[in-house]
C-alpha positions in Angstrom: 11.3 -15.5 -11.8 9.0 -13.6 -14.2 5.9 -12.1 -13.1 3.1 -13.0 -15.6 0.6 -10.6 -16.7 -2.2 -12.7 -14.9 0.0 -12.4 -11.6 0.2 -8.6 -12.1 -3.6 -8.3 -12.6 -4.2 -10.5 -9.3 -1.9 -8.3 -7.4 -3.8 -5.1 -8.8 -7.2 -6.7 -7.9 -6.1 -7.1 -4.4 -4.8 -3.6 -4.1 -7.8 -2.2 -5.7 -10.1 -4.1 -3.5 -8.4 -2.5 -0.3 -9.3 0.5 1.4 -8.8 3.5 -0.7 -5.5 5.3 0.0 -3.6 7.2 0.9 -2.6 5.2 3.9 -0.5 7.1 6.4 1.3 5.4 9.3 1.0 7.3 12.7 3.2 6.0 15.6 2.7 7.3 19.1 5.7 9.2 20.4 7.1 9.7 17.0 4.5 11.4 14.9 2.1 12.6 17.8 1.6 12.4 21.5 -1.1 10.3 23.1 -3.2 7.4 21.9 -1.9 4.3 20.0 -0.3 3.5 16.8 -2.7 3.5 13.8 -2.7 3.6 10.1 -5.0 6.6 8.7 -7.0 5.6 5.5 -8.1 8.0 2.8 -7.7 11.6 2.5 -9.0 14.6 4.5 -12.2 15.0 2.5 -12.7 11.1 2.4 -11.4 9.5 5.2 -11.7 5.8 5.9 -11.6 3.7 9.1 -8.2 3.7 11.0 -6.4 0.4 10.8 -5.0 -0.6 14.0 -2.4 -3.6 14.2 -1.4 -5.9 17.0 2.0 -7.1 17.4 3.4 -5.1 14.4 6.6 -3.2 14.9 6.9 0.4 13.8 8.8 -0.7 10.8 6.0 -3.3 10.0 3.4 -0.7 10.3 5.2 1.9 8.1 5.8 -0.8 5.3 2.1 -1.8 5.3 0.8 1.8 5.1 3.4 2.6 2.3 2.5 -0.6 0.4 -1.0 0.9 -0.3 0.5 3.6 -2.4 3.8 1.7 -3.6 2.2 -1.5 -4.9 0.3 0.4 -7.5 3.3 2.5 -8.7 5.5 -0.9 -8.7 2.7 -2.6 -10.9 2.6 0.3 -13.4 6.5 0.4 -13.7 6.7 -3.3 -14.4 3.9 -2.9 -16.9 5.8 -0.1 -18.5 9.0 -2.0 -18.6 7.4 -5.1 -19.9 5.9 -3.1 -22.8 9.3 -1.5 -23.7 10.9 -5.0 -23.8 7.9 -6.6 -25.6 7.4 -9.0 -22.8 3.7 -9.0 -22.5 1.9 -12.3 -22.8 
């Protein structure tokens, strides 16, 4: 299955419309004591709203938080490889 340029653009658009990163997962008992699990959004100087999930495992939350940084990197790498292969549409 090949990802089209249009699909890459749509994935990128969804990512770009999400709350700016970085997103960092904080699990109570693993990363700090007290409170609930949450995803911190933004950087120190430009914090966004925290994201709290219901029903997510720690692994689910870590995956969601990392996706904010991982997806743009994956899109860039796919575009780079498509350019090398001459596979752009």
